[in-house]
A tleap script that builds the chain and sets N, CA, C and O, in Angstrom:
source leaprc.protein.ff14SB
mol = sequence {
  NMET ASN ARG LEU ARG GLU LEU ARG GLU ASN
  ARG ASP LEU TYR GLN LYS ASP LEU ALA LYS
  ILE LEU ASN MET SER GLN THR GLY TYR SER
  GLN TYR GLU THR GLU THR ASN ASP ILE PRO
  THR GLU ILE LEU LYS LYS LEU ALA SER PHE
  TYR GLY VAL SER ILE ASP TYR LEU LEU TYR
  CYS THR ASP GLU ARG LYS PRO TYR PRO LYS
  SER ILE ILE HIE SER LYS GLU LYS ARG CPRO
}
set mol.1.N position { 0.845 -1.184 0.000 }
set mol.1.CA position { 0.000 0.000 0.000 }
set mol.1.C position { 0.890 1.248 0.000 }
set mol.1.O position { 1.986 1.239 0.561 }
set mol.2.N position { 0.426 2.275 -0.610 }
set mol.2.CA position { 1.111 3.559 -0.638 }
set mol.2.C position { 1.251 4.108 0.777 }
set mol.2.O position { 0.294 4.082 1.551 }
set mol.3.N position { 2.424 4.599 1.114 }
set mol.3.CA position { 2.662 5.080 2.485 }
set mol.3.C position { 1.789 6.263 2.848 }
set mol.3.O position { 1.290 6.338 3.970 }
set mol.4.N position { 1.595 7.188 1.924 }
set mol.4.CA position { 0.730 8.329 2.225 }
set mol.4.C position { -0.680 7.862 2.543 }
set mol.4.O position { -1.302 8.341 3.491 }
set mol.5.N position { -1.167 6.951 1.771 }
set mol.5.CA position { -2.514 6.430 2.004 }
set mol.5.C position { -2.590 5.709 3.358 }
set mol.5.O position { -3.535 5.898 4.124 }
set mol.6.N position { -1.585 4.889 3.629 }
set mol.6.CA position { -1.559 4.146 4.891 }
set mol.6.C position { -1.550 5.103 6.088 }
set mol.6.O position { -2.313 4.922 7.037 }
set mol.7.N position { -0.694 6.110 6.041 }
set mol.7.CA position { -0.624 7.079 7.136 }
set mol.7.C position { -1.958 7.819 7.297 }
set mol.7.O position { -2.427 8.026 8.416 }
set mol.8.N position { -2.550 8.206 6.195 }
set mol.8.CA position { -3.827 8.920 6.225 }
set mol.8.C position { -4.931 8.045 6.794 }
set mol.8.O position { -5.690 8.481 7.661 }
set mol.9.N position { -5.022 6.822 6.314 }
set mol.9.CA position { -6.083 5.926 6.777 }
set mol.9.C position { -5.894 5.526 8.236 }
set mol.9.O position { -6.873 5.301 8.947 }
set mol.10.N position { -4.636 5.434 8.690 }
set mol.10.CA position { -4.386 5.122 10.100 }
set mol.10.C position { -4.911 6.211 11.024 }
set mol.10.O position { -5.163 5.960 12.203 }
set mol.11.N position { -5.074 7.402 10.503 }
set mol.11.CA position { -5.627 8.513 11.290 }
set mol.11.C position { -7.109 8.753 10.979 }
set mol.11.O position { -7.692 9.747 11.412 }
set mol.12.N position { -7.700 7.837 10.231 }
set mol.12.CA position { -9.117 7.954 9.850 }
set mol.12.C position { -9.422 9.275 9.153 }
set mol.12.O position { -10.418 9.937 9.445 }
set mol.13.N position { -8.540 9.643 8.224 }
set mol.13.CA position { -8.729 10.867 7.454 }
set mol.13.C position { -9.071 10.533 6.014 }
set mol.13.O position { -8.744 9.453 5.522 }
set mol.14.N position { -9.723 11.457 5.349 }
set mol.14.CA position { -10.023 11.342 3.930 }
set mol.14.C position { -9.035 12.196 3.148 }
set mol.14.O position { -8.384 13.079 3.706 }
set mol.15.N position { -8.931 11.925 1.856 }
set mol.15.CA position { -8.058 12.733 1.012 }
set mol.15.C position { -8.439 14.206 1.096 }
set mol.15.O position { -7.566 15.073 1.097 }
set mol.16.N position { -9.724 14.491 1.166 }
set mol.16.CA position { -10.160 15.892 1.223 }
set mol.16.C position { -9.663 16.562 2.502 }
set mol.16.O position { -9.415 17.767 2.509 }
set mol.17.N position { -9.514 15.789 3.595 }
set mol.17.CA position { -8.997 16.344 4.842 }
set mol.17.C position { -7.540 16.792 4.675 }
set mol.17.O position { -7.167 17.891 5.086 }
set mol.18.N position { -6.730 15.925 4.068 }
set mol.18.CA position { -5.328 16.272 3.845 }
set mol.18.C position { -5.210 17.407 2.843 }
set mol.18.O position { -4.363 18.286 3.000 }
set mol.19.N position { -6.037 17.399 1.832 }
set mol.19.CA position { -6.011 18.473 0.846 }
set mol.19.C position { -6.287 19.818 1.518 }
set mol.19.O position { -5.644 20.819 1.201 }
set mol.20.N position { -7.232 19.837 2.434 }
set mol.20.CA position { -7.559 21.069 3.142 }
set mol.20.C position { -6.378 21.520 3.999 }
set mol.20.O position { -6.044 22.705 4.014 }
set mol.21.N position { -5.747 20.591 4.710 }
set mol.21.CA position { -4.584 20.903 5.539 }
set mol.21.C position { -3.457 21.485 4.687 }
set mol.21.O position { -2.762 22.409 5.109 }
set mol.22.N position { -3.282 20.934 3.482 }
set mol.22.CA position { -2.204 21.367 2.589 }
set mol.22.C position { -2.616 22.528 1.690 }
set mol.22.O position { -1.822 23.000 0.877 }
set mol.23.N position { -3.856 22.986 1.838 }
set mol.23.CA position { -4.380 24.101 1.052 }
set mol.23.C position { -4.301 23.814 -0.454 }
set mol.23.O position { -3.753 24.596 -1.231 }
set mol.24.N position { -4.862 22.675 -0.828 }
set mol.24.CA position { -4.866 22.270 -2.228 }
set mol.24.C position { -6.148 21.490 -2.524 }
set mol.24.O position { -6.945 21.240 -1.620 }
set mol.25.N position { -6.342 21.112 -3.761 }
set mol.25.CA position { -7.538 20.350 -4.121 }
set mol.25.C position { -7.378 18.876 -3.740 }
set mol.25.O position { -6.265 18.369 -3.601 }
set mol.26.N position { -8.509 18.211 -3.578 }
set mol.26.CA position { -8.488 16.774 -3.292 }
set mol.26.C position { -7.872 16.030 -4.461 }
set mol.26.O position { -7.143 15.058 -4.260 }
set mol.27.N position { -8.152 16.469 -5.674 }
set mol.27.CA position { -7.595 15.826 -6.873 }
set mol.27.C position { -6.067 15.933 -6.873 }
set mol.27.O position { -5.370 14.967 -7.185 }
set mol.28.N position { -5.561 17.106 -6.523 }
set mol.28.CA position { -4.110 17.300 -6.472 }
set mol.28.C position { -3.468 16.388 -5.445 }
set mol.28.O position { -2.427 15.783 -5.699 }
set mol.29.N position { -4.102 16.295 -4.272 }
set mol.29.CA position { -3.552 15.414 -3.242 }
set mol.29.C position { -3.618 13.954 -3.688 }
set mol.29.O position { -2.677 13.191 -3.468 }
set mol.30.N position { -4.711 13.575 -4.305 }
set mol.30.CA position { -4.888 12.203 -4.785 }
set mol.30.C position { -3.754 11.802 -5.729 }
set mol.30.O position { -3.312 10.653 -5.731 }
set mol.31.N position { -3.298 12.749 -6.519 }
set mol.31.CA position { -2.219 12.457 -7.471 }
set mol.31.C position { -0.905 12.161 -6.763 }
set mol.31.O position { -0.048 11.477 -7.323 }
set mol.32.N position { -0.728 12.660 -5.547 }
set mol.32.CA position { 0.451 12.294 -4.773 }
set mol.32.C position { 0.331 10.854 -4.278 }
set mol.32.O position { 1.291 10.086 -4.333 }
set mol.33.N position { -0.859 10.500 -3.796 }
set mol.33.CA position { -1.061 9.133 -3.294 }
set mol.33.C position { -0.939 8.091 -4.396 }
set mol.33.O position { -0.416 7.000 -4.168 }
set mol.34.N position { -1.413 8.418 -5.576 }
set mol.34.CA position { -1.353 7.467 -6.692 }
set mol.34.C position { -0.026 7.546 -7.438 }
set mol.34.O position { 0.198 6.828 -8.412 }
set mol.35.N position { 0.852 8.431 -6.964 }
set mol.35.CA position { 2.168 8.636 -7.559 }
set mol.35.C position { 2.089 9.083 -9.014 }
set mol.35.O position { 2.986 8.807 -9.811 }
set mol.36.N position { 1.001 9.777 -9.348 }
set mol.36.CA position { 0.845 10.364 -10.674 }
set mol.36.C position { 1.711 11.611 -10.785 }
set mol.36.O position { 2.282 11.885 -11.840 }
set mol.37.N position { 1.809 12.371 -9.687 }
set mol.37.CA position { 2.645 13.574 -9.621 }
set mol.37.C position { 3.662 13.436 -8.500 }
set mol.37.O position { 3.391 12.832 -7.462 }
set mol.38.N position { 4.842 14.012 -8.728 }
set mol.38.CA position { 5.848 14.077 -7.667 }
set mol.38.C position { 5.403 15.088 -6.622 }
set mol.38.O position { 4.711 16.057 -6.933 }
set mol.39.N position { 5.805 14.853 -5.395 }
set mol.39.CA position { 5.430 15.726 -4.292 }
set mol.39.C position { 6.501 16.807 -4.135 }
set mol.39.O position { 7.678 16.490 -3.961 }
set mol.40.N position { 6.102 18.082 -4.195 }
set mol.40.CA position { 7.083 19.154 -3.995 }
set mol.40.C position { 7.705 19.096 -2.594 }
set mol.40.O position { 7.092 18.597 -1.650 }
set mol.41.N position { 8.907 19.604 -2.483 }
set mol.41.CA position { 9.645 19.561 -1.221 }
set mol.41.C position { 8.856 20.171 -0.072 }
set mol.41.O position { 8.809 19.589 1.011 }
set mol.42.N position { 8.241 21.316 -0.277 }
set mol.42.CA position { 7.501 21.972 0.805 }
set mol.42.C position { 6.332 21.116 1.291 }
set mol.42.O position { 6.034 21.092 2.485 }
set mol.43.N position { 5.677 20.420 0.377 }
set mol.43.CA position { 4.569 19.531 0.751 }
set mol.43.C position { 5.119 18.328 1.511 }
set mol.43.O position { 4.519 17.887 2.491 }
set mol.44.N position { 6.256 17.793 1.066 }
set mol.44.CA position { 6.889 16.681 1.780 }
set mol.44.C position { 7.212 17.076 3.216 }
set mol.44.O position { 6.983 16.300 4.144 }
set mol.45.N position { 7.744 18.282 3.398 }
set mol.45.CA position { 8.056 18.763 4.743 }
set mol.45.C position { 6.804 18.824 5.608 }
set mol.45.O position { 6.815 18.396 6.762 }
set mol.46.N position { 5.731 19.357 5.046 }
set mol.46.CA position { 4.477 19.476 5.798 }
set mol.46.C position { 3.915 18.109 6.158 }
set mol.46.O position { 3.465 17.899 7.284 }
set mol.47.N position { 3.940 17.176 5.206 }
set mol.47.CA position { 3.420 15.830 5.464 }
set mol.47.C position { 4.257 15.105 6.512 }
set mol.47.O position { 3.713 14.465 7.413 }
set mol.48.N position { 5.578 15.207 6.395 }
set mol.48.CA position { 6.462 14.548 7.365 }
set mol.48.C position { 6.217 15.108 8.762 }
set mol.48.O position { 6.163 14.355 9.735 }
set mol.49.N position { 6.070 16.410 8.862 }
set mol.49.CA position { 5.808 17.043 10.156 }
set mol.49.C position { 4.441 16.633 10.694 }
set mol.49.O position { 4.313 16.309 11.875 }
set mol.50.N position { 3.429 16.644 9.848 }
set mol.50.CA position { 2.072 16.292 10.257 }
set mol.50.C position { 2.006 14.866 10.793 }
set mol.50.O position { 1.375 14.610 11.819 }
set mol.51.N position { 2.659 13.942 10.097 }
set mol.51.CA position { 2.618 12.529 10.494 }
set mol.51.C position { 3.707 12.138 11.488 }
set mol.51.O position { 3.663 11.045 12.053 }
set mol.52.N position { 4.675 13.010 11.706 }
set mol.52.CA position { 5.765 12.685 12.628 }
set mol.52.C position { 6.688 11.614 12.084 }
set mol.52.O position { 7.158 10.753 12.828 }
set mol.53.N position { 6.949 11.666 10.789 }
set mol.53.CA position { 7.840 10.701 10.142 }
set mol.53.C position { 8.914 11.474 9.371 }
set mol.53.O position { 8.823 12.691 9.210 }
set mol.54.N position { 9.918 10.757 8.904 }
set mol.54.CA position { 10.956 11.401 8.103 }
set mol.54.C position { 10.505 11.477 6.645 }
set mol.54.O position { 9.662 10.701 6.194 }
set mol.55.N position { 11.082 12.422 5.931 }
set mol.55.CA position { 10.821 12.518 4.498 }
set mol.55.C position { 11.316 11.265 3.807 }
set mol.55.O position { 10.690 10.792 2.858 }
set mol.56.N position { 12.435 10.717 4.271 }
set mol.56.CA position { 12.948 9.468 3.689 }
set mol.56.C position { 11.934 8.340 3.813 }
set mol.56.O position { 11.828 7.499 2.920 }
set mol.57.N position { 11.196 8.316 4.905 }
set mol.57.CA position { 10.156 7.296 5.056 }
set mol.57.C position { 9.073 7.495 4.008 }
set mol.57.O position { 8.622 6.529 3.393 }
set mol.58.N position { 8.651 8.735 3.798 }
set mol.58.CA position { 7.613 9.015 2.795 }
set mol.58.C position { 8.075 8.637 1.394 }
set mol.58.O position { 7.264 8.256 0.551 }
set mol.59.N position { 9.380 8.743 1.146 }
set mol.59.CA position { 9.931 8.465 -0.187 }
set mol.59.C position { 10.462 7.040 -0.338 }
set mol.59.O position { 11.122 6.724 -1.328 }
set mol.60.N position { 10.172 6.172 0.653 }
set mol.60.CA position { 10.591 4.767 0.614 }
set mol.60.C position { 12.104 4.585 0.649 }
set mol.60.O position { 12.608 3.561 0.190 }
set mol.61.N position { 12.838 5.559 1.184 }
set mol.61.CA position { 14.291 5.414 1.314 }
set mol.61.C position { 14.658 4.645 2.572 }
set mol.61.O position { 15.780 4.159 2.709 }
set mol.62.N position { 13.703 4.539 3.492 }
set mol.62.CA position { 13.910 3.805 4.735 }
set mol.62.C position { 12.567 3.281 5.218 }
set mol.62.O position { 11.512 3.800 4.852 }
set mol.63.N position { 12.623 2.255 6.036 }
set mol.63.CA position { 11.408 1.754 6.670 }
set mol.63.C position { 11.265 2.306 8.088 }
set mol.63.O position { 10.292 2.009 8.781 }
set mol.64.N position { 12.237 3.106 8.513 }
set mol.64.CA position { 12.227 3.728 9.831 }
set mol.64.C position { 11.335 4.978 9.784 }
set mol.64.O position { 11.623 5.932 9.062 }
set mol.65.N position { 10.260 4.953 10.560 }
set mol.65.CA position { 9.321 6.081 10.558 }
set mol.65.C position { 9.835 7.295 11.303 }
set mol.65.O position { 9.526 8.430 10.942 }
set mol.66.N position { 10.622 7.056 12.346 }
set mol.66.CA position { 11.048 8.125 13.248 }
set mol.66.C position { 11.778 9.229 12.486 }
set mol.66.O position { 12.705 8.955 11.725 }
set mol.67.N position { 11.357 10.480 12.693 }
set mol.67.CA position { 12.059 11.578 12.017 }
set mol.67.C position { 13.450 11.778 12.606 }
set mol.67.O position { 13.717 11.395 13.745 }
set mol.68.N position { 14.307 12.369 11.834 }
set mol.68.CA position { 15.659 12.647 12.288 }
set mol.68.C position { 15.633 13.770 13.313 }
set mol.68.O position { 14.764 14.640 13.260 }
set mol.69.N position { 16.583 13.757 14.247 }
set mol.69.CA position { 16.644 14.877 15.193 }
set mol.69.C position { 17.043 16.147 14.450 }
set mol.69.O position { 17.748 16.094 13.443 }
set mol.70.N position { 16.587 17.280 14.954 }
set mol.70.CA position { 16.945 18.550 14.329 }
set mol.70.C position { 18.443 18.772 14.485 }
set mol.70.O position { 19.027 18.435 15.515 }
set mol.71.N position { 19.051 19.335 13.467 }
set mol.71.CA position { 20.487 19.573 13.515 }
set mol.71.C position { 20.795 20.753 14.420 }
set mol.71.O position { 19.944 21.609 14.662 }
set mol.72.N position { 22.008 20.786 14.909 }
set mol.72.CA position { 22.445 21.885 15.771 }
set mol.72.C position { 22.411 23.189 14.986 }
set mol.72.O position { 21.981 24.215 15.514 }
set mol.73.N position { 22.851 23.166 13.753 }
set mol.73.CA position { 22.865 24.371 12.924 }
set mol.73.C position { 21.445 24.886 12.730 }
set mol.73.O position { 21.193 26.083 12.870 }
set mol.74.N position { 20.520 23.992 12.410 }
set mol.74.CA position { 19.120 24.392 12.201 }
set mol.74.C position { 18.533 24.993 13.468 }
set mol.74.O position { 17.795 25.976 13.397 }
set mol.75.N position { 18.843 24.427 14.614 }
set mol.75.CA position { 18.329 24.918 15.882 }
set mol.75.C position { 18.870 26.306 16.199 }
set mol.75.O position { 18.131 27.148 16.710 }
set mol.76.N position { 20.131 26.561 15.911 }
set mol.76.CA position { 20.741 27.859 16.181 }
set mol.76.C position { 20.148 28.945 15.289 }
set mol.76.O position { 20.045 30.097 15.710 }
set mol.77.N position { 19.759 28.598 14.072 }
set mol.77.CA position { 19.182 29.577 13.151 }
set mol.77.C position { 17.871 30.140 13.672 }
set mol.77.O position { 17.541 31.284 13.362 }
set mol.78.N position { 17.124 29.393 14.440 }
set mol.78.CA position { 15.826 29.812 14.916 }
set mol.78.C position { 15.897 30.640 16.199 }
set mol.78.O position { 14.907 31.247 16.606 }
set mol.79.N position { 17.065 30.663 16.828 }
set mol.79.CA position { 17.202 31.428 18.065 }
set mol.79.C position { 17.233 32.915 17.761 }
set mol.79.O position { 17.757 33.332 16.728 }
set mol.80.N position { 16.660 33.733 18.681 }
set mol.80.CA position { 16.658 35.187 18.447 }
set mol.80.C position { 18.024 35.805 18.598 }
set mol.80.O position { 18.176 37.015 18.432 }
savepdb mol mol.pdb
quit
């Protein structure tokens, strides 16, 4: 099964729910699940954050769901 679909269904959500969260059409989101269209980086970031998984997991590069820890450099950039 497609990972996006599996993650969505595990939360009892519909495609239209994710489309609304991502501010896009249900048809556009459906094309990501069916792998008709590639997922833009910004959408991948939002999906990974929403589901609490790594982008690599969404892209089938790993079977490990756990997201990577934030880097020290990234953390310092956000400090005032």
